[in-house]
Backbone and ligand atoms as CSV (ligand in chain L), in Angstrom:
chain,resi,resn,atom,element,x,y,z
A,1,MET,N,N,24.534,-16.372,4.474
A,1,MET,CA,C,23.125,-15.896,4.274
A,1,MET,C,C,23.136,-14.471,3.623
A,2,PRO,N,N,22.383,-14.136,2.574
A,2,PRO,CA,C,22.303,-12.885,1.923
A,2,PRO,C,C,21.771,-11.937,2.933
A,3,PRO,N,N,22.122,-10.556,3.023
A,3,PRO,CA,C,21.600,-9.709,3.851
A,3,PRO,C,C,20.036,-9.635,3.512
A,4,ARG,N,N,19.266,-9.326,4.431
A,4,ARG,CA,C,17.803,-9.300,4.327
A,4,ARG,C,C,17.412,-7.750,4.179
A,5,THR,N,N,16.752,-7.361,3.138
A,5,THR,CA,C,16.379,-6.095,3.058
A,5,THR,C,C,15.024,-5.703,3.703
A,6,ILE,N,N,14.988,-4.691,4.229
A,6,ILE,CA,C,13.758,-4.183,4.918
A,6,ILE,C,C,12.620,-3.737,3.884
A,7,PRO,N,N,11.457,-4.446,4.033
A,7,PRO,CA,C,10.407,-4.023,2.943
A,7,PRO,C,C,10.120,-2.675,2.994
A,8,GLY,N,N,10.153,-1.933,1.799
A,8,GLY,CA,C,9.779,-0.538,1.716
A,8,GLY,C,C,10.979,0.378,1.844
A,9,SER,N,N,12.058,-0.215,2.200
A,9,SER,CA,C,13.314,0.861,2.363
A,9,SER,C,C,13.833,1.296,1.019
A,10,SER,N,N,13.420,0.662,-0.160
A,10,SER,CA,C,13.804,1.481,-1.397
A,10,SER,C,C,12.497,1.868,-2.083
A,11,GLY,N,N,11.456,2.114,-1.264
A,11,GLY,CA,C,10.192,2.514,-1.857
A,11,GLY,C,C,9.923,4.087,-1.470
A,12,ARG,N,N,9.040,4.478,-2.281
A,12,ARG,CA,C,8.798,5.995,-2.146
A,12,ARG,C,C,7.349,6.071,-1.596
A,13,PRO,N,N,7.079,6.786,-0.507
A,13,PRO,CA,C,5.596,7.012,-0.061
A,13,PRO,C,C,4.922,7.673,-1.002
A,14,HIS,N,N,3.554,7.221,-1.257
A,14,HIS,CA,C,2.764,8.064,-2.270
A,14,HIS,C,C,1.572,8.723,-1.325
A,15,PRO,N,N,0.936,9.790,-1.933
A,15,PRO,CA,C,-0.274,10.283,-1.275
A,15,PRO,C,C,-1.348,9.394,-1.159
A,16,LEU,N,N,-2.131,9.268,-0.073
A,16,LEU,CA,C,-3.127,8.346,-0.056
A,16,LEU,C,C,-4.444,8.951,-0.521
A,17,ARG,N,N,-5.271,7.956,-1.194
A,17,ARG,CA,C,-6.552,8.403,-1.644
A,17,ARG,C,C,-7.522,8.344,-0.557
A,18,LEU,N,N,-8.413,9.243,-0.403
A,18,LEU,CA,C,-9.224,9.303,0.868
A,18,LEU,C,C,-10.626,9.157,0.323
A,19,LEU,N,N,-11.521,8.726,1.265
A,19,LEU,CA,C,-12.965,8.663,1.252
A,19,LEU,C,C,-13.555,9.644,0.217
A,20,GLY,N,N,-14.164,9.188,-0.763
A,20,GLY,CA,C,-14.826,10.106,-1.778
A,20,GLY,C,C,-13.990,9.888,-3.079
A,21,ASP,N,N,-12.946,9.469,-2.926
A,21,ASP,CA,C,-11.984,9.331,-4.312
A,21,ASP,C,C,-12.591,8.121,-5.066
A,22,PRO,N,N,-12.741,8.190,-6.467
A,22,PRO,CA,C,-13.371,7.295,-7.177
A,22,PRO,C,C,-12.401,6.050,-7.220
A,23,ALA,N,N,-11.141,6.141,-7.012
A,23,ALA,CA,C,-10.185,4.934,-7.000
A,23,ALA,C,C,-10.420,3.834,-6.024
A,24,LEU,N,N,-11.255,4.387,-4.984
A,24,LEU,CA,C,-11.473,3.466,-3.856
A,24,LEU,C,C,-12.774,2.598,-4.072
A,25,THR,N,N,-13.576,3.075,-4.950
A,25,THR,CA,C,-14.786,2.318,-5.132
A,25,THR,C,C,-14.918,1.474,-6.355
A,26,ALA,N,N,-13.849,1.586,-7.333
A,26,ALA,CA,C,-13.767,0.869,-8.540
A,26,ALA,C,C,-12.989,-0.477,-8.288
A,27,PRO,N,N,-13.562,-1.678,-8.565
A,27,PRO,CA,C,-12.864,-2.922,-8.364
A,27,PRO,C,C,-11.563,-2.924,-9.113
A,28,CYS,N,N,-10.516,-3.514,-8.569
A,28,CYS,CA,C,-9.131,-3.577,-9.076
A,28,CYS,C,C,-9.007,-4.604,-10.164
A,29,GLN,N,N,-7.987,-4.496,-10.965
A,29,GLN,CA,C,-7.802,-5.522,-12.058
A,29,GLN,C,C,-6.739,-6.560,-11.575
A,30,GLU,N,N,-6.852,-7.765,-12.109
A,30,GLU,CA,C,-5.752,-8.733,-11.848
A,30,GLU,C,C,-4.458,-8.320,-12.409
A,31,VAL,N,N,-3.347,-8.636,-11.658
A,31,VAL,CA,C,-1.887,-8.364,-12.097
A,31,VAL,C,C,-1.667,-9.511,-13.237
A,32,THR,N,N,-1.147,-9.249,-14.294
A,32,THR,CA,C,-0.643,-10.075,-15.184
A,32,THR,C,C,0.716,-10.253,-15.484
A,33,ALA,N,N,1.396,-9.228,-15.037
A,33,ALA,CA,C,2.790,-9.161,-15.333
A,33,ALA,C,C,3.603,-9.078,-13.914
A,34,PHE,N,N,4.385,-10.127,-13.615
A,34,PHE,CA,C,5.196,-10.238,-12.250
A,34,PHE,C,C,6.493,-9.643,-12.617
A,35,ASP,N,N,6.590,-8.361,-12.720
A,35,ASP,CA,C,7.937,-7.731,-13.349
A,35,ASP,C,C,8.424,-6.626,-12.325
A,36,GLY,N,N,9.496,-6.036,-12.734
A,36,GLY,CA,C,10.092,-4.992,-11.925
A,36,GLY,C,C,9.099,-3.983,-11.590
A,37,GLU,N,N,8.254,-3.709,-12.441
A,37,GLU,CA,C,7.095,-2.656,-12.160
A,37,GLU,C,C,6.441,-3.005,-11.023
A,38,LEU,N,N,6.126,-4.198,-10.821
A,38,LEU,CA,C,5.190,-4.776,-9.800
A,38,LEU,C,C,5.915,-4.725,-8.482
A,39,ALA,N,N,7.249,-5.254,-8.506
A,39,ALA,CA,C,8.180,-5.121,-7.309
A,39,ALA,C,C,8.305,-3.793,-6.893
A,40,ARG,N,N,8.409,-2.711,-7.755
A,40,ARG,CA,C,8.494,-1.321,-7.470
A,40,ARG,C,C,7.155,-0.926,-6.711
A,41,LEU,N,N,6.016,-1.183,-7.394
A,41,LEU,CA,C,4.840,-0.780,-6.602
A,41,LEU,C,C,4.639,-1.462,-5.211
A,42,ILE,N,N,5.115,-2.650,-5.130
A,42,ILE,CA,C,5.078,-3.246,-3.776
A,42,ILE,C,C,5.928,-2.556,-2.798
A,43,GLU,N,N,7.232,-2.122,-3.115
A,43,GLU,CA,C,8.045,-1.499,-2.203
A,43,GLU,C,C,7.430,-0.092,-2.057
A,44,ASP,N,N,6.954,0.557,-2.940
A,44,ASP,CA,C,6.229,1.945,-2.689
A,44,ASP,C,C,4.992,1.846,-1.735
A,45,MET,N,N,4.393,0.569,-1.823
A,45,MET,CA,C,3.165,0.392,-1.064
A,45,MET,C,C,3.571,0.247,0.425
A,46,TYR,N,N,4.641,-0.556,0.681
A,46,TYR,CA,C,5.254,-0.755,2.020
A,46,TYR,C,C,5.599,0.629,2.696
A,47,ALA,N,N,6.304,1.295,1.844
A,47,ALA,CA,C,6.872,2.632,2.222
A,47,ALA,C,C,5.782,3.608,2.571
A,48,THR,N,N,4.617,3.497,1.865
A,48,THR,CA,C,3.453,4.405,2.111
A,48,THR,C,C,2.762,3.947,3.492
A,49,MET,N,N,2.636,2.569,3.575
A,49,MET,CA,C,1.987,1.952,4.808
A,49,MET,C,C,2.886,2.516,5.904
A,50,TYR,N,N,4.103,2.144,5.958
A,50,TYR,CA,C,4.976,2.521,7.103
A,50,TYR,C,C,4.975,4.091,7.384
A,51,ALA,N,N,5.002,4.897,6.238
A,51,ALA,CA,C,4.987,6.321,6.558
A,51,ALA,C,C,3.612,6.741,7.151
A,52,ALA,N,N,2.638,6.280,6.834
A,52,ALA,CA,C,1.149,6.520,7.464
A,52,ALA,C,C,0.946,5.768,8.737
A,53,HIS,N,N,1.816,4.881,9.254
A,53,HIS,CA,C,1.613,4.119,10.421
A,53,HIS,C,C,0.481,3.126,10.289
A,54,GLY,N,N,0.359,2.586,9.101
A,54,GLY,CA,C,-0.932,1.559,8.951
A,54,GLY,C,C,-0.456,0.191,9.210
A,55,VAL,N,N,-1.352,-0.668,9.104
A,55,VAL,CA,C,-1.189,-2.013,9.395
A,55,VAL,C,C,-1.374,-2.991,7.986
A,56,GLY,N,N,-1.869,-2.067,7.062
A,56,GLY,CA,C,-2.225,-2.798,5.635
A,56,GLY,C,C,-2.573,-1.806,4.698
A,57,LEU,N,N,-2.372,-1.985,3.465
A,57,LEU,CA,C,-2.575,-0.954,2.374
A,57,LEU,C,C,-2.849,-1.792,1.094
A,58,ALA,N,N,-3.927,-1.360,0.452
A,58,ALA,CA,C,-4.208,-1.909,-0.882
A,58,ALA,C,C,-3.726,-0.882,-2.028
A,59,ALA,N,N,-3.488,-1.532,-3.096
A,59,ALA,CA,C,-2.984,-0.607,-4.223
A,59,ALA,C,C,-3.835,0.438,-4.567
A,60,ASN,N,N,-5.068,0.387,-4.514
A,60,ASN,CA,C,-5.970,1.343,-5.027
A,60,ASN,C,C,-5.949,2.524,-4.049
A,61,GLN,N,N,-5.600,2.391,-2.836
A,61,GLN,CA,C,-5.511,3.510,-1.929
A,61,GLN,C,C,-4.258,4.432,-2.229
A,62,ILE,N,N,-3.351,3.986,-3.147
A,62,ILE,CA,C,-2.499,4.983,-3.819
A,62,ILE,C,C,-2.738,5.336,-5.280
A,63,GLY,N,N,-4.053,4.801,-5.638
A,63,GLY,CA,C,-4.520,5.135,-6.957
A,63,GLY,C,C,-4.051,4.181,-7.991
A,64,VAL,N,N,-3.486,3.106,-7.604
A,64,VAL,CA,C,-3.277,2.080,-8.736
A,64,VAL,C,C,-4.144,0.778,-8.633
A,65,PRO,N,N,-4.966,0.708,-9.762
A,65,PRO,CA,C,-6.102,-0.194,-9.737
A,65,PRO,C,C,-5.691,-1.561,-10.010
A,66,LEU,N,N,-4.772,-2.139,-9.178
A,66,LEU,CA,C,-4.315,-3.492,-9.238
A,66,LEU,C,C,-4.515,-4.250,-8.134
A,67,ARG,N,N,-4.737,-5.679,-8.243
A,67,ARG,CA,C,-5.156,-6.527,-7.062
A,67,ARG,C,C,-3.882,-6.727,-6.341
A,68,VAL,N,N,-3.446,-5.946,-5.419
A,68,VAL,CA,C,-2.230,-6.133,-4.571
A,68,VAL,C,C,-2.344,-5.491,-3.340
A,69,PHE,N,N,-2.167,-6.313,-2.199
A,69,PHE,CA,C,-2.094,-5.454,-0.813
A,69,PHE,C,C,-0.739,-5.801,-0.072
A,70,VAL,N,N,-0.424,-5.033,0.770
A,70,VAL,CA,C,0.794,-5.317,1.847
A,70,VAL,C,C,0.111,-5.305,3.227
A,71,TYR,N,N,0.816,-5.976,4.207
A,71,TYR,CA,C,0.467,-5.753,5.499
A,71,TYR,C,C,1.685,-5.952,6.554
A,72,ASP,N,N,1.680,-5.344,7.556
A,72,ASP,CA,C,2.547,-5.584,8.793
A,72,ASP,C,C,1.570,-5.446,9.941
A,73,CYS,N,N,1.157,-6.536,10.231
A,73,CYS,CA,C,-0.069,-6.508,11.259
A,73,CYS,C,C,-0.064,-7.625,12.410
A,74,PRO,N,N,-0.227,-7.263,13.658
A,74,PRO,CA,C,-0.344,-8.183,14.620
A,74,PRO,C,C,-1.526,-8.901,14.689
A,75,ASP,N,N,-1.585,-10.261,15.326
A,75,ASP,CA,C,-2.825,-10.783,15.625
A,75,ASP,C,C,-3.214,-10.509,17.110
A,76,ASP,N,N,-4.097,-11.378,17.507
A,76,ASP,CA,C,-4.576,-11.087,18.806
A,76,ASP,C,C,-3.503,-11.686,19.850
A,77,GLU,N,N,-2.799,-12.516,19.440
A,77,GLU,CA,C,-1.631,-13.112,20.290
A,77,GLU,C,C,-0.382,-12.330,20.151
A,78,ASP,N,N,-0.457,-11.329,19.400
A,78,ASP,CA,C,0.770,-10.235,19.095
A,78,ASP,C,C,1.789,-10.989,18.293
A,79,ARG,N,N,1.440,-11.878,17.516
A,79,ARG,CA,C,2.346,-12.284,16.479
A,79,ARG,C,C,2.323,-11.396,15.331
A,80,ARG,N,N,3.533,-11.084,14.902
A,80,ARG,CA,C,3.535,-10.227,13.695
A,80,ARG,C,C,3.386,-10.831,12.413
A,81,HIS,N,N,2.761,-10.300,11.437
A,81,HIS,CA,C,2.599,-10.909,10.135
A,81,HIS,C,C,2.945,-9.686,9.138
A,82,LEU,N,N,3.869,-10.162,8.395
A,82,LEU,CA,C,4.465,-9.027,7.445
A,82,LEU,C,C,4.582,-9.793,5.993
A,83,GLY,N,N,3.944,-9.041,4.976
A,83,GLY,CA,C,3.981,-9.663,3.742
A,83,GLY,C,C,3.250,-8.813,2.775
A,84,HIS,N,N,3.002,-9.485,1.508
A,84,HIS,CA,C,2.283,-8.850,0.530
A,84,HIS,C,C,1.353,-10.032,-0.188
A,85,LEU,N,N,0.436,-9.732,-0.937
A,85,LEU,CA,C,-0.303,-10.661,-1.791
A,85,LEU,C,C,-0.623,-10.077,-2.985
A,86,VAL,N,N,-0.407,-10.728,-4.091
A,86,VAL,CA,C,-0.856,-10.435,-5.500
A,86,VAL,C,C,-2.006,-11.167,-5.925
A,87,ASN,N,N,-2.965,-10.641,-6.505
A,87,ASN,CA,C,-4.193,-11.343,-6.907
A,87,ASN,C,C,-4.747,-12.262,-5.804
A,88,PRO,N,N,-4.951,-11.647,-4.545
A,88,PRO,CA,C,-5.430,-12.361,-3.446
A,88,PRO,C,C,-6.990,-12.806,-3.686
A,89,ARG,N,N,-7.252,-14.021,-3.145
A,89,ARG,CA,C,-8.672,-14.482,-3.192
A,89,ARG,C,C,-9.033,-14.884,-1.694
A,90,LEU,N,N,-9.993,-14.274,-1.133
A,90,LEU,CA,C,-10.483,-14.706,0.196
A,90,LEU,C,C,-11.220,-15.944,0.054
A,91,VAL,N,N,-10.543,-16.923,0.445
A,91,VAL,CA,C,-11.132,-18.389,0.132
A,91,VAL,C,C,-11.932,-18.944,1.334
A,92,GLU,N,N,-11.787,-18.445,2.545
A,92,GLU,CA,C,-12.345,-19.013,3.534
A,92,GLU,C,C,-12.526,-17.851,4.823
A,93,THR,N,N,-13.753,-17.656,5.237
A,93,THR,CA,C,-13.897,-17.035,6.449
A,93,THR,C,C,-14.727,-17.752,7.258
A,94,ASP,N,N,-14.315,-17.994,8.556
A,94,ASP,CA,C,-15.180,-18.700,9.452
A,94,ASP,C,C,-14.914,-18.206,10.844
A,95,GLY,N,N,-15.436,-19.021,11.865
A,95,GLY,CA,C,-15.199,-18.529,13.252
A,95,GLY,C,C,-16.285,-17.612,13.577
A,96,PRO,N,N,-16.337,-17.229,14.790
A,96,PRO,CA,C,-17.278,-16.154,15.295
A,96,PRO,C,C,-17.111,-14.856,14.599
A,97,VAL,N,N,-18.271,-14.081,14.340
A,97,VAL,CA,C,-18.148,-12.781,13.881
A,97,VAL,C,C,-17.987,-12.039,15.228
A,98,ILE,N,N,-16.981,-11.139,15.082
A,98,ILE,CA,C,-16.622,-10.386,16.348
A,98,ILE,C,C,-16.615,-8.908,15.832
A,99,ARG,N,N,-17.267,-7.933,16.641
A,99,ARG,CA,C,-17.311,-6.587,16.342
A,99,ARG,C,C,-16.129,-5.864,17.100
A,100,GLY,N,N,-15.268,-5.618,16.289
A,100,GLY,CA,C,-13.963,-4.911,16.951
A,100,GLY,C,C,-13.689,-3.536,16.333
A,101,PRO,N,N,-12.789,-2.778,16.881
A,101,PRO,CA,C,-12.479,-1.543,16.342
A,101,PRO,C,C,-11.793,-1.784,14.995
A,102,GLU,N,N,-11.970,-0.883,14.100
A,102,GLU,CA,C,-11.281,-0.858,12.625
A,102,GLU,C,C,-11.146,0.469,12.070
A,103,GLY,N,N,-10.161,0.689,11.555
A,103,GLY,CA,C,-9.872,2.026,10.813
A,103,GLY,C,C,-9.306,1.750,9.568
A,104,CYS,N,N,-8.955,2.730,8.785
A,104,CYS,CA,C,-8.568,2.790,7.404
A,104,CYS,C,C,-7.688,4.014,7.227
A,105,LEU,N,N,-6.524,3.828,6.532
A,105,LEU,CA,C,-5.701,4.944,6.116
A,105,LEU,C,C,-6.475,5.854,5.115
A,106,SER,N,N,-7.578,5.475,4.551
A,106,SER,CA,C,-8.428,6.281,3.602
A,106,SER,C,C,-9.557,7.025,4.368
A,107,LEU,N,N,-9.482,6.801,5.690
A,107,LEU,CA,C,-10.453,7.572,6.494
A,107,LEU,C,C,-9.637,7.968,7.773
A,108,PRO,N,N,-8.587,8.795,7.622
A,108,PRO,CA,C,-7.699,8.879,8.740
A,108,PRO,C,C,-8.513,9.364,10.079
A,109,GLY,N,N,-8.123,8.908,11.287
A,109,GLY,CA,C,-8.555,9.369,12.467
A,109,GLY,C,C,-10.092,8.893,12.937
A,110,ILE,N,N,-10.470,7.883,12.080
A,110,ILE,CA,C,-11.858,7.511,12.309
A,110,ILE,C,C,-11.698,5.928,12.589
A,111,GLU,N,N,-12.652,5.542,13.614
A,111,GLU,CA,C,-12.615,4.077,13.966
A,111,GLU,C,C,-13.908,3.696,14.222
A,112,ALA,N,N,-14.275,2.541,13.861
A,112,ALA,CA,C,-15.760,2.174,14.229
A,112,ALA,C,C,-15.752,0.539,14.412
A,113,GLY,N,N,-16.617,0.075,15.411
A,113,GLY,CA,C,-16.564,-1.250,15.625
A,113,GLY,C,C,-17.285,-2.010,14.442
A,114,THR,N,N,-16.607,-2.788,13.910
A,114,THR,CA,C,-17.087,-3.439,12.636
A,114,THR,C,C,-16.958,-4.997,12.572
A,115,PRO,N,N,-18.049,-5.677,12.429
A,115,PRO,CA,C,-18.233,-7.139,12.364
A,115,PRO,C,C,-17.341,-7.844,11.521
A,116,ARG,N,N,-16.543,-8.650,11.904
A,116,ARG,CA,C,-15.717,-9.424,10.859
A,116,ARG,C,C,-15.570,-10.935,11.549
A,117,HIS,N,N,-15.309,-11.872,10.706
A,117,HIS,CA,C,-15.083,-13.245,11.054
A,117,HIS,C,C,-13.747,-13.298,11.721
A,118,ASP,N,N,-13.522,-14.250,12.719
A,118,ASP,CA,C,-12.273,-14.251,13.536
A,118,ASP,C,C,-11.255,-15.040,12.808
A,119,HIS,N,N,-11.484,-15.608,11.536
A,119,HIS,CA,C,-10.496,-16.578,10.934
A,119,HIS,C,C,-10.687,-16.384,9.343
A,120,ALA,N,N,-9.594,-16.076,8.847
A,120,ALA,CA,C,-9.658,-15.911,7.230
A,120,ALA,C,C,-8.504,-16.504,6.687
A,121,VAL,N,N,-8.775,-17.170,5.509
A,121,VAL,CA,C,-7.578,-17.734,4.658
A,121,VAL,C,C,-7.717,-17.045,3.237
A,122,VAL,N,N,-6.430,-16.636,2.808
A,122,VAL,CA,C,-6.354,-15.814,1.475
A,122,VAL,C,C,-5.357,-16.601,0.644
A,123,THR,N,N,-5.574,-16.762,-0.488
A,123,THR,CA,C,-4.546,-17.349,-1.409
A,123,THR,C,C,-4.176,-16.127,-2.406
A,124,GLY,N,N,-2.968,-16.429,-2.898
A,124,GLY,CA,C,-2.563,-15.352,-3.939
A,124,GLY,C,C,-1.131,-15.738,-4.294
A,125,TYR,N,N,-0.429,-14.782,-4.732
A,125,TYR,CA,C,0.993,-14.918,-5.277
A,125,TYR,C,C,1.939,-13.949,-4.736
A,126,SER,N,N,3.183,-14.281,-4.537
A,126,SER,CA,C,4.265,-13.238,-4.271
A,126,SER,C,C,4.487,-12.293,-5.393
A,127,ALA,N,N,5.460,-11.248,-5.296
A,127,ALA,CA,C,5.833,-10.404,-6.220
A,127,ALA,C,C,6.418,-11.174,-7.372
A,128,THR,N,N,6.977,-12.228,-7.158
A,128,THR,CA,C,7.676,-13.026,-8.267
A,128,THR,C,C,6.900,-14.163,-8.807
A,129,GLY,N,N,5.533,-14.242,-8.316
A,129,GLY,CA,C,4.613,-15.220,-9.034
A,129,GLY,C,C,4.475,-16.595,-8.143
A,130,GLU,N,N,5.121,-16.818,-6.967
A,130,GLU,CA,C,5.124,-17.942,-6.301
A,130,GLU,C,C,3.662,-17.932,-5.619
A,131,PRO,N,N,2.984,-19.047,-5.729
A,131,PRO,CA,C,1.706,-19.184,-4.951
A,131,PRO,C,C,1.918,-19.110,-3.495
A,132,ARG,N,N,0.909,-18.464,-2.839
A,132,ARG,CA,C,1.084,-18.179,-1.302
A,132,ARG,C,C,-0.236,-18.509,-0.621
A,133,THR,N,N,-0.314,-18.968,0.472
A,133,THR,CA,C,-1.656,-19.035,1.425
A,133,THR,C,C,-1.342,-18.366,2.566
A,134,VAL,N,N,-2.100,-17.398,3.014
A,134,VAL,CA,C,-2.003,-16.706,4.316
A,134,VAL,C,C,-3.322,-17.013,5.149
A,135,THR,N,N,-2.915,-17.506,6.447
A,135,THR,CA,C,-4.060,-17.621,7.347
A,135,THR,C,C,-4.102,-16.680,8.462
A,136,GLY,N,N,-5.073,-16.017,8.668
A,136,GLY,CA,C,-5.156,-15.121,9.945
A,136,GLY,C,C,-6.163,-15.391,10.858
A,137,THR,N,N,-6.027,-15.012,12.120
A,137,THR,CA,C,-7.088,-14.985,13.159
A,137,THR,C,C,-7.064,-13.589,13.718
A,138,GLY,N,N,-8.083,-13.392,14.432
A,138,GLY,CA,C,-8.206,-12.133,15.253
A,138,GLY,C,C,-8.135,-10.994,14.393
A,139,PHE,N,N,-7.192,-10.028,15.005
A,139,PHE,CA,C,-6.895,-8.661,14.225
A,139,PHE,C,C,-6.354,-8.855,13.031
A,140,PHE,N,N,-5.605,-9.942,12.836
A,140,PHE,CA,C,-4.979,-10.169,11.466
A,140,PHE,C,C,-6.025,-10.654,10.491
A,141,ALA,N,N,-6.864,-11.451,10.877
A,141,ALA,CA,C,-7.939,-11.912,10.101
A,141,ALA,C,C,-8.858,-10.734,9.655
A,142,ARG,N,N,-8.998,-9.755,10.365
A,142,ARG,CA,C,-9.772,-8.552,10.283
A,142,ARG,C,C,-9.045,-7.707,9.195
A,143,CYS,N,N,-7.733,-7.721,9.116
A,143,CYS,CA,C,-7.000,-6.857,8.270
A,143,CYS,C,C,-6.990,-7.672,6.863
A,144,LEU,N,N,-6.911,-8.840,6.775
A,144,LEU,CA,C,-6.978,-9.674,5.611
A,144,LEU,C,C,-8.333,-9.368,4.894
A,145,GLN,N,N,-9.429,-9.519,5.641
A,145,GLN,CA,C,-10.753,-9.234,5.117
A,145,GLN,C,C,-10.830,-7.774,4.510
A,146,HIS,N,N,-10.269,-6.877,5.439
A,146,HIS,CA,C,-10.440,-5.427,5.106
A,146,HIS,C,C,-9.752,-5.083,3.757
A,147,GLU,N,N,-8.572,-5.657,3.624
A,147,GLU,CA,C,-7.765,-5.448,2.443
A,147,GLU,C,C,-8.389,-6.160,1.073
A,148,CYS,N,N,-8.833,-7.269,1.341
A,148,CYS,CA,C,-9.649,-7.877,0.163
A,148,CYS,C,C,-10.738,-6.970,-0.332
A,149,ASP,N,N,-11.610,-6.471,0.717
A,149,ASP,CA,C,-12.694,-5.704,0.376
A,149,ASP,C,C,-12.323,-4.418,-0.460
A,150,HIS,N,N,-11.031,-3.720,-0.065
A,150,HIS,CA,C,-10.564,-2.664,-0.835
A,150,HIS,C,C,-10.483,-2.912,-2.411
A,151,LEU,N,N,-9.852,-4.123,-2.645
A,151,LEU,CA,C,-9.581,-4.509,-4.036
A,151,LEU,C,C,-10.958,-4.744,-4.661
A,152,ASP,N,N,-12.062,-5.029,-4.147
A,152,ASP,CA,C,-13.355,-5.179,-4.728
A,152,ASP,C,C,-13.978,-3.710,-4.749
A,153,GLY,N,N,-13.427,-2.784,-4.432
A,153,GLY,CA,C,-13.909,-1.291,-4.346
A,153,GLY,C,C,-14.852,-1.074,-3.065
A,154,GLY,N,N,-14.497,-1.873,-2.122
A,154,GLY,CA,C,-15.318,-1.746,-0.721
A,154,GLY,C,C,-14.335,-1.045,0.257
A,155,LEU,N,N,-15.192,-0.617,1.280
A,155,LEU,CA,C,-14.554,0.083,2.331
A,155,LEU,C,C,-15.258,-0.602,3.742
A,156,TYR,N,N,-14.544,-0.446,4.903
A,156,TYR,CA,C,-15.080,-1.043,6.058
A,156,TYR,C,C,-16.321,-0.387,6.448
A,157,VAL,N,N,-16.590,0.913,6.132
A,157,VAL,CA,C,-17.921,1.461,6.557
A,157,VAL,C,C,-19.157,0.930,5.813
A,158,ASP,N,N,-18.856,-0.002,4.819
A,158,ASP,CA,C,-19.894,-0.681,4.116
A,158,ASP,C,C,-20.414,-1.694,4.899
A,159,HIS,N,N,-19.751,-2.173,5.984
A,159,HIS,CA,C,-20.165,-3.291,6.921
A,159,HIS,C,C,-21.096,-2.709,7.963
A,160,LEU,N,N,-20.953,-1.378,8.138
A,160,LEU,CA,C,-21.610,-0.770,9.325
A,160,LEU,C,C,-23.048,-0.455,8.931
A,161,THR,N,N,-23.919,-0.539,10.003
A,161,THR,CA,C,-25.509,-0.085,9.740
A,161,THR,C,C,-25.842,0.738,10.819
A,162,GLY,N,N,-26.892,1.324,10.620
A,162,GLY,CA,C,-27.660,2.120,11.580
A,162,GLY,C,C,-26.795,3.181,12.251
A,163,LEU,N,N,-26.836,3.410,13.522
A,163,LEU,CA,C,-26.114,4.488,14.141
A,163,LEU,C,C,-24.559,4.621,13.944
A,164,ARG,N,N,-23.923,3.305,14.124
A,164,ARG,CA,C,-22.546,3.277,13.858
A,164,ARG,C,C,-22.196,3.808,12.523
A,165,ARG,N,N,-23.055,3.413,11.566
A,165,ARG,CA,C,-22.611,3.931,10.128
A,165,ARG,C,C,-22.767,5.400,9.950
A,166,ARG,N,N,-23.956,5.922,10.637
A,166,ARG,CA,C,-24.229,7.528,10.524
A,166,ARG,C,C,-22.967,8.164,11.414
A,167,ARG,N,N,-22.658,7.591,12.432
A,167,ARG,CA,C,-21.603,8.313,13.146
A,167,ARG,C,C,-20.374,8.388,12.362
A,168,ALA,N,N,-19.831,7.359,11.868
A,168,ALA,CA,C,-18.692,7.141,11.163
A,168,ALA,C,C,-18.665,8.081,10.005
A,169,LEU,N,N,-19.821,8.045,9.152
A,169,LEU,CA,C,-19.811,8.915,7.877
A,169,LEU,C,C,-19.992,10.428,8.249
A,170,ARG,N,N,-20.612,10.744,9.476
A,170,ARG,CA,C,-20.647,12.133,9.854
A,170,ARG,C,C,-19.118,12.632,10.269
A,171,ALA,N,N,-18.412,11.695,10.968
A,171,ALA,CA,C,-17.051,12.121,11.465
A,171,ALA,C,C,-16.339,12.306,10.240
A,172,ALA,N,N,-16.590,11.440,9.194
A,172,ALA,CA,C,-15.686,11.507,7.860
A,172,ALA,C,C,-16.034,12.822,7.204
A,173,ALA,N,N,-17.288,13.169,7.189
A,173,ALA,CA,C,-17.643,14.344,6.548
A,173,ALA,C,C,-17.027,15.672,7.206
A,174,ARG,N,N,-16.958,15.660,8.717
A,174,ARG,CA,C,-16.345,16.704,9.314
A,174,ARG,C,C,-14.968,16.663,9.472
A,175,ALA,N,N,-14.193,15.632,9.010
A,175,ALA,CA,C,-12.850,15.598,9.284
A,175,ALA,C,C,-12.028,16.635,8.343
A,176,PRO,N,N,-10.930,16.968,8.818
A,176,PRO,CA,C,-10.234,18.035,8.112
A,176,PRO,C,C,-9.822,17.693,6.690
A,177,TRP,N,N,-9.692,16.265,6.491
A,177,TRP,CA,C,-9.219,15.905,5.112
A,177,TRP,C,C,-10.359,15.710,4.257
A,178,ALA,N,N,-11.679,15.884,4.654
A,178,ALA,CA,C,-12.830,15.633,3.863
A,178,ALA,C,C,-12.917,16.489,2.534
A,179,ALA,N,N,-13.407,15.767,1.602
A,179,ALA,CA,C,-13.655,16.454,0.133
A,179,ALA,C,C,-14.535,17.731,0.550
A,180,GLY,N,N,-14.143,18.937,0.000
A,180,GLY,CA,C,-14.874,20.078,0.257
A,180,GLY,C,C,-14.698,20.859,1.552
A,181,ALA,N,N,-13.659,20.160,2.229
A,181,ALA,CA,C,-13.501,20.918,3.679
A,181,ALA,C,C,-12.963,22.439,3.448
A,182,GLU,N,N,-12.151,22.372,2.168
A,182,GLU,CA,C,-11.503,23.746,1.967
A,182,GLU,C,C,-12.465,24.771,1.830
A,183,THR,N,N,-13.726,24.556,1.350
A,183,THR,CA,C,-14.796,25.431,1.062
A,183,THR,C,C,-15.752,25.654,2.209
A,184,SER,N,N,-15.386,24.971,3.446
A,184,SER,CA,C,-16.381,25.053,4.466
A,184,SER,C,C,-15.731,26.080,5.677
A,185,GLY,N,N,-14.851,27.001,5.157
A,185,GLY,CA,C,-14.493,27.890,6.131
A,185,GLY,C,C,-13.377,27.575,7.001
A,186,ARG,N,N,-12.973,26.304,6.840
A,186,ARG,CA,C,-11.781,25.735,7.944
A,186,ARG,C,C,-10.533,26.688,7.707
L,1,ZN,ZN,ZN,-8.359,0.477,4.468
């Protein structure tokens, strides 16, 4: 058997784009070239996700406006799901809607109870253009829905309402990484 390489081991971590960065709110473009540049992007995305101790990362979180995400995420049974999807499409969400803790590398240190379906199916392609179908339940289904939202220019806080939304946005505005924090006397 050929030696298996660890995803991200040849990648370079990039700085993360944070809430308020326009890269996070613009919908991403479909990938059209399954080439070495795409393979390098995916390696860099794994490296960035691991460096930031995340369970998922979308390309626009490092400022690349392409429909790609990577994940290394447990489900509620503690099964590990590791992989990436190019041009993903959320084709099915069902099961009960569960409000559970959710965070994002683009809003570091903040978490909020966010409603998500318990089951999700996403289709897409591998780095080399092979079709893939990824099915998730529990926390991994949450991750799949979260990453698909990113590629459409969305953030998990868009799913919050009322007090939960106000609390999360207030915490983000006060966070040390918030835009304008350097002018607030910190
Ligand atoms: Zn996120």
